[in-house]
Every structure is written in C-alpha cells, then in structure tokens.
N, C-alpha and C positions, 0 to 999 in steps of 0.2 A: 428854249421851251418856256412858256408861261401857262399852258392849259393843256390839258388831256381829255379825252372820251372815253367812257366805258358804260355799258349798261344803260346807254340812252341819257348819260348825265355828263355834265362838263366839269371838271375839277380844277381848281388853281393850284399852281406848284411853283416854288422857285428853282430855279436851275443856274446854280453857280459853277463856272468852268473851273478848272485846275488852275493855279498860279502858273504853272509852266506852260500852260495853252496845249497840253497833250496828255489827255487822260489814259490814252492807250488801254482801252476799255475798262480802266478802273473807276466804277461807279459806285457810289453810297447813297442808298435811299433812306432817309431819316423820318420815322413815323412819329407823330405827336400822339398825346394821351386826353384825357377829359381834364377839365373843360378847355383845354390849350386849344392851338392852331400852330402852324409852321413857324411862328416866332418864336416858340419854345427853344427851338435850335439856333437863335440867331448868333449867340456866342459862340456855338461849337462849330457852327460852318466855316468860319474863316481858317481855322486851324486844319480841318480837314482838306481843304482845297489848297492851302500851303503845303500840304504832304503831297498831293498831285493827285488828288480825286475830284472828280464832277461829283457834285452834292446835289440831289433832289429832295425837296423838303415839301409834301403836299399838303394842302388841306383836304383832310380826308372826308369820306360820305358823311352827311349830316352836318358838315362845317362849310364846305364852298357853298356859295350862294346857288350855283348851278347842279347841285347834288345833293338834296334834301328831301328824299323820298319820306312820306310821313307813316308808313305803316312798319312796325316792328319785323315784319317778314324779310324787309330789305337790307337788315343788318346783322346776320349771323356771320360768322368768322370767315366762313366761305366765300360769302359775297364781298366782304371787306378786303379778303387776301386777292379776290379778282380784280379789284380796282388796283392795287400794286401791281401784280404781274401787268395790266394793261399800262401802268407807267413804264414802267420796265422795257415793254415793247415799243411805246412811242419814243422811247430815248435811245432804242437800239442796243439795250442791253442785255445780251443773253444771259449773263451771270453778274450779279451784283452783290455788295456787301448790304446787309440788311440792319438796321437799327432801330428799335422801338422804345419809347417809354410809357408807362402805364398801361392803356389800352393798346396803344400802338406796340407794346411788347407782347401783348396777346396776339395780335395780328402776325407779329414777327416770329413768335413760338410756332404758330399754325402753318405759316410758310416754310419754316425749317422741316417741319415734320412732315408737311404733305408734299411739298415742291423742293426738296432738297437739291435735285439738280439744276436749279436756277441760281442756288444762292454760293457765293465764295465765303462768306460766313455770316453769323448771326450775333447780335449784340441787344440784350435785353436789360434794360433800367427800371428797377424798383418792382416790378411784377414778374414773379417765377413763372414755371412751365405752368399751364393751367391744371394740369393733375395734381402737381405738388400743391398749388394753391387750395385746390377742392378737397385734398385729403388732410391739409393743416385745419380745416374747421373741426375735424373730428379730435384732433389732438391737442390743440392750443386755443389760444382766444382770439383765433382769426374770425371768428362769426361774430365776434363783438366788435371788431375792426371793421367790419363789413356791414355793419348795420344797414348803411345807405342804401346799398344794393336792393334791400327788400324794399325800402321806402321808394325808391326811384320806380319800382314796378306800377305803382297808382298812376292811372292815366290823368293827365291834365293837371293835376294838384302841385306835382314837384315843379313845373314850369312856372306856375302862377307864385309859389312861395320864393322860387329863385329869383325872380323878378321883382319881388318887393323893394323900393326904396330905389328904383331903377338899376335894379342890379347891385344894390348894396348889402343885401342878404349873403349873396355869394362873395363878393369882395371880402367881406368880413371873414366868412369862412376860410376862403383861401389863405389869409393872412395868417390866421389863427394856426392853420397846417403848416406854416413856414414858408409859403411863397412871399417872394419880396412885392412891396405896395405896387409898384409900377406895373408889373405883370398880372398881378392880381385884378388892377383896374381894367388892363386891356380885355382879359379874359370874361370879367364880370359885366363889360358893356353888352355882350351877346346875351347875356341873361335878362337884359331889360326887356328882351322882346320875347314873349313865351313861344312864338312861332319858330324863332331861330335856335331854341333849345331842346325843341322835339327831337330833331335828328341826333343831337348828342345825347340825350337821354334814352333814346332807342336803343343805342349800344347796349345798355343794361337790361331793358326789356326784352332785348333779343336773347338773353342768356339761356332762356330754356332751349332755345333752337341751338345756340352755338355747343351746349353742353352734349349734344348729340353727335357733334363732328370730333372724333377721337383725333387728337394731334400725334400721339404716338412719340416714340424715342425720337432723339434728336442726334444725327450722326456729322452734321457739318461742323467745324470749327465754331465753338460757342464761348462767349462771354457775358457773365451776368454780373451787373453791379445792383448791390441794396445798400441802403443807408440805415444805420441803427437808430437813429432817429425818426423813421418813417412809421408815421401814426395808422397807415392803413395795412401795412403787410408785416407779418409777424416774422421773427426771425426762424420760428418752426418751418413756416411756408418757404422762406428762402433757403436755408439749408437743405431741405428736401429735394431742392431743384437738381442737385447733381446726379440724382441717382435716375433721371429719366434723360440723361445724355450720354451717349456711348461715343461718339466723338471726342477729340480735344476740347477740354472744358477748363474755364477758368472763372471763379468766383470770386469777386473783389467786394470787400465791405467798406464802406465810406463812413469812417466815424464823425460823429458829430451833426452829420448834414439830415435834412429833411427828405420828404418823397421827391420833391421838385429838383432833381438832380441836373439836368439840363440848363437850368436858368439859376441855381445855387452855385454849383461848382464846376461850372463849363471847361475850365483848364484842366481838372482832373478828368473829366469824362473826355475831352479831345485827346488828351494824351493817351489814356487807356484805349481808345479807340483806334489812334494811329498805330499802336504798338499789337493791338490784335489783328488788325488787316494785314499788317507786316507778317505776323506768325502764321496767318492762314495761307498766305501765298507760299508757304513752305511744305504745304501738304499736297499730295498728288491729286491732279484733277482741280487744283483751285486756282 
C-alpha cells in the first residue's frame, strides 16, 4: 500500500513488510512531526521490520500533496487522529502499535486517550502528554521555549519568512536546533514554497481548537522518550507526563541528544521501541 484516503483526501504512506514475511497482526504506525515527513523514520523502520513488524509511515495531513486543506478548522487533533485510524483500517489493522514524534506524538497521545481499544501500545518521542505540556507553561520556562507557537498564529507571514532564501531560513534554524544538515535541507525544501507550508503551520493555528479536545488519562502501555538537549520541551513538562498515565509506563531520558530523536539516535529509538512492543504483548488484551 502506498496511498490511503480519508475525509476526501489522499495520503502517501510507506508500507514496509516484516523481514520474516509474516506480520501476524503486528503493525507499527509511525507519525512524523513538524516540519518533517515520513523520511524522519528511515533509519528506524529497518530495525522494526527486522523484529517482525509491518511498518506504516504516512505523510500526514498538510504534508501529503493530496491532503492539504487550507483552513485551520481541518487540523484539530480529532481530524488528524481520524487520518491515522483510516490508515489502520486500510491496512486491515484492528489494533496496532503507535509511535509519534513531535506533533506526531501529540496525535499519538490523543489516540491513546480517546481510542485505546485500537492500540496495542503507544510511544511518544520528545513531546509529552498535551496536559503535562500545557501545565508546564505555568511552572517552568516552557512558555519561552514555545514562543514560536504564538508566532505561527499570524496568517501568511510565517510562510513567507520560512521561504526566505529558498528555505534557507528554515534550514539554518533546524541545524541550530540540532538536526543534521542533510535532513534539514530535505525538510527545508518544502519551506521554499509558501503554499506547501500552510498545511504544516495550520497544525499550530488549530491549537485553540485542539485544546478543547481533552485527551484524558492514558491506560495503554506507554513509552515516553525525551532528550535533555531538547530546546523546545522542558524537563518539567517531560517529568510531569507520567502523572497522566495510569497504565504501564516507562520514561526514558536520552542524554546529550537534541529534539530530533528519530534522525539523531535511530539505534537507541529502535531498540527502545522493540523492547516496548514486546513488553506490551505481555499485558492482557494486547
């Protein structure tokens, strides 16, 4: 499968079969963040496939050429989560392991809280439970770290700023934040076209809508990975995350890494995910 449809849109997806050729219902869905795409998982996918999982990595709403609605009302978490469920349905996966990084983590938290019956486990990278993230604004420097979220609310101007120099502004910013130059160049190429950046930025512009959609406590087996070199997410936000998980929970701190865990430390991420998936199978109903 290289495409699926939902809500009148067409999404591109990479579908990597398990190395043994028999997924036996073991499916892992990997959700990228901003301003990435499915390529963020390129160095993680082979290890998961080698461990016996079918790996689905979509280009999400706003990123796939056939799924770029222009209004922010198309981007609350409920709509983004609906795309993931449509992908799982198209793949015949009644239950699946869900992994998300950055904004993909926010979607993963939402699905774990609102649709737990569909998940075998959830793993979030870099971004904690939305309620832990929001509460950290009042008790840490999280608001300062998240200044860009407010800046992105301005219509049209962020697209133009990020497009400067053919995307060079974004490329430079990503490298300064710790992303490797090759990945930064690939993602910044999208920024060269302001129209192509509207969808990704609309994830931020839809925040007022998403905040109305409470995620709730998480009961499925949960892994949260955070790096102490993350410029965007505070330690306070990361450490508060566990208070919102009632099921089996593991918090891993990756020392010395930046925000971009899938690209920067794929071996560490892959190994942690394989262990997490295996542990989740030990719980009833998983």
